[in-house]
C-alpha positions in Angstrom: -0.2 54.9 3.4 2.6 52.8 3.4 3.6 53.6 7.0 -0.1 53.3 8.3 0.0 49.4 6.5 3.2 48.8 8.7 1.8 50.3 11.7 -1.3 48.1 11.3 0.7 44.9 11.0 2.7 45.3 13.4 -0.1 45.9 15.9 -1.5 42.6 14.2 1.8 40.9 14.8 1.5 42.5 19.1 -2.0 40.9 19.0 -1.2 37.4 17.6 2.1 37.3 19.9 0.4 38.7 23.1 -2.7 36.1 22.7 -0.3 33.0 21.9 1.6 34.1 24.9 -1.3 34.6 27.0 -2.8 31.1 26.0 0.2 29.4 26.9 0.1 30.5 30.2 -3.3 30.2 30.9 -3.0 26.3 29.5 0.0 25.7 31.9 -1.7 27.0 34.8 -5.5 25.0 33.8 -3.2 21.8 33.6 -1.1 22.6 36.8 -4.4 23.3 38.4 -5.9 20.1 37.2 -2.9 18.2 38.4 -3.0 19.2 41.6 -6.5 18.3 42.2 -6.0 14.7 40.9 -5.1 12.9 44.1 -3.9 9.3 42.2 -3.6 7.3 45.7 -6.4 8.6 48.0 -5.5 6.1 50.8 -1.5 4.8 52.0 -2.2 3.0 55.7 0.0 0.9 57.3 -0.9 -1.7 58.3 -0.2 -5.1 60.5 -1.6 -8.4 58.8 -1.9 -10.1 61.7 -5.6 -12.3 61.8 -8.1 -9.7 62.6 -10.2 -6.8 61.2 -8.9 -3.5 59.5 -11.1 -0.3 59.1 -9.7 2.4 57.2 -10.5 6.1 57.7 -12.7 8.0 55.0 -11.4 7.6 51.6 -12.2 10.9 50.0 -12.5 10.4 46.1 -12.0 12.9 43.4 -12.5 11.5 40.5 -14.7 8.8 38.5 -13.2 5.8 37.6 -11.9 2.0 38.8 -9.3 2.1 41.8 -7.6 -0.7 43.0 -6.8 -2.1 46.6 -3.5 -2.9 47.1 -0.5 -3.9 49.7 2.7 -2.1 49.3 5.4 -4.4 50.7 9.2 -3.1 50.9 11.8 -6.0 49.9 12.3 -8.2 52.7 12.8 -11.6 51.0 13.8 -13.1 48.1 11.6 -12.5 44.5 10.9 -16.4 45.0 9.9 -16.6 48.5 8.0 -13.4 48.1 5.9 -14.4 45.6 5.1 -17.8 47.5 4.5 -15.7 50.4 2.0 -13.2 48.5 0.5 -16.2 46.8 1.1 -14.3 43.3 -0.8 -15.8 40.3 2.9 -16.9 38.6 4.2 -18.6 41.9 5.0 -22.2 40.8 3.4 -24.9 43.4 7.0 -26.8 43.4 9.2 -23.4 44.0 6.6 -22.8 46.8 7.1 -26.2 48.4 7.7 -25.4 52.2 6.7 -22.0 52.0 2.7 -21.1 52.6 0.6 -18.7 50.3 0.2 -16.0 53.6 -2.3 -13.9 51.7 -6.2 -14.7 52.5 -8.1 -11.3 52.7 -11.5 -10.6 52.4 -12.9 -7.0 51.8 -15.8 -4.6 51.7 -16.2 -1.3 50.5 -18.8 0.9 52.1 -20.4 4.3 51.4 -22.2 5.4 54.8 -24.0 1.7 56.2 -24.1 0.8 52.8 -21.6 -2.4 51.4 -20.7 -0.7 47.6 -18.9 -3.7 46.5 -17.1 -6.7 48.3 -13.8 -9.1 47.4 -11.1 -11.4 48.8 -7.3 -11.5 47.6 -8.9 -14.6 45.3 -10.0 -12.6 42.9 -7.0 -11.0 41.7 -3.6 -12.3 42.2 -1.4 -9.9 40.2 2.2 -8.6 41.5 4.7 -6.0 40.6 7.7 -5.6 41.0 9.6 -1.7 41.6 10.7 0.0 44.6 8.6 -2.2 46.8 6.4 -4.8 45.5 2.7 -4.4 44.8 0.1 -7.3 45.8 -3.2 -6.7 44.2 -6.6 -7.7 46.1 -9.2 -6.0 44.7 -10.6 -3.3 42.4 -13.6 -1.0 42.9 -15.3 1.9 40.9 -15.1 5.1 43.1 -17.4 8.2 42.3 -16.2 11.8 42.5 -17.2 14.0 45.2 -17.9 10.2 47.4 -16.1 8.5 51.0 -16.1 5.4 51.5 -14.4 3.2 54.2 -12.4 -0.1 53.4 -12.3 -3.2 55.6 -10.8 -5.7 55.6 -10.6 -9.2 57.2 -7.4 -11.2 57.4 -8.5 -14.6 57.6 -5.5 -16.1 57.8 -2.1 -14.9 60.4 0.5 -12.9 57.5 2.2 -11.2 60.5 5.6 -12.9 59.0 5.5 -10.0 56.4 5.2 -7.2 58.7 9.0 -6.9 59.0 8.2 -5.5 54.9 6.3 -2.7 56.9 3.0 -3.4 54.8 1.0 -0.5 53.9 -2.6 -0.8 51.9 -3.3 1.8 49.5 -6.2 2.3 47.5 -4.8 4.3 44.0 -6.0 4.6 40.1 -4.8 2.0 38.0 -1.1 2.4 36.3 -2.3 2.3 32.9 -4.8 5.0 33.8 -2.2 7.5 35.4 -0.1 7.1 32.2 -2.5 8.0 30.0 -3.1 11.1 32.0 0.5 11.9 32.5 0.7 11.2 28.5 -1.9 13.7 27.8 -0.2 16.0 30.1 2.7 15.8 28.7 1.4 16.9 24.8 -0.8 19.8 26.8 2.4 20.9 28.3 4.1 20.9 24.7 1.5 22.3 23.2 1.5 25.4 25.4 5.1 25.1 25.2 5.1 25.5 21.7 2.9 28.4 21.9 4.3 30.4 24.7 7.7 30.3 22.0 6.2 31.5 19.1 4.1 34.1 20.8 7.6 35.7 22.6 9.5 35.2 19.2 6.3 37.4 17.4 7.0 39.8 20.0 10.7 40.1 19.9 10.7 40.6 16.5 8.0 43.3 16.4 10.5 44.9 19.0 13.1 44.7 17.3 11.7 45.8 14.2 10.2 49.2 16.2 13.9 50.0 17.7 15.4 49.2 13.7 12.7 51.9 12.1 14.1 54.7 14.3 17.6 54.4 14.2 
């Protein structure tokens, strides 16, 4: 009776350990597939900021939610001059004396021939600094599976900024990406813990089995 009971306990432990290990692998696989499927920056397009129109290729959206329209530039000017040239919200008029605000851009977002939304660079004056400088031009709500075309009208010649290799980008807001990253980290931790417990349980059963044969 004791032998039978011990055998059932071992079988139960093996089932629990194997189940936790399989669940951990499935969770990690699912998370990896979801991360691969998310394109947080569906458009990166080198542009010139001379006066005229810029028409993008089709932008494929694979998630519902907000997207930001951004000019991304290399660091080619000092911080103060860059703020002035890009018309940042915190650019001081006294500091910018003699340095023009070059950013005067209007934009329209099309789905087919229909204008979904529109705006101008005056609607958003945000600027962020990291490896590059990002000047925000606008925001729109994208729908998963939809394709859009963005048309920008550069109303003022800003070709002075071309030395900074400007790129037009459409990307998910940083806060959304950050929250997603936190969720991914939690899922990976949970999967790792389950996997470790599963391995410990299976290893324990194995060693008990080996010792019982001695």
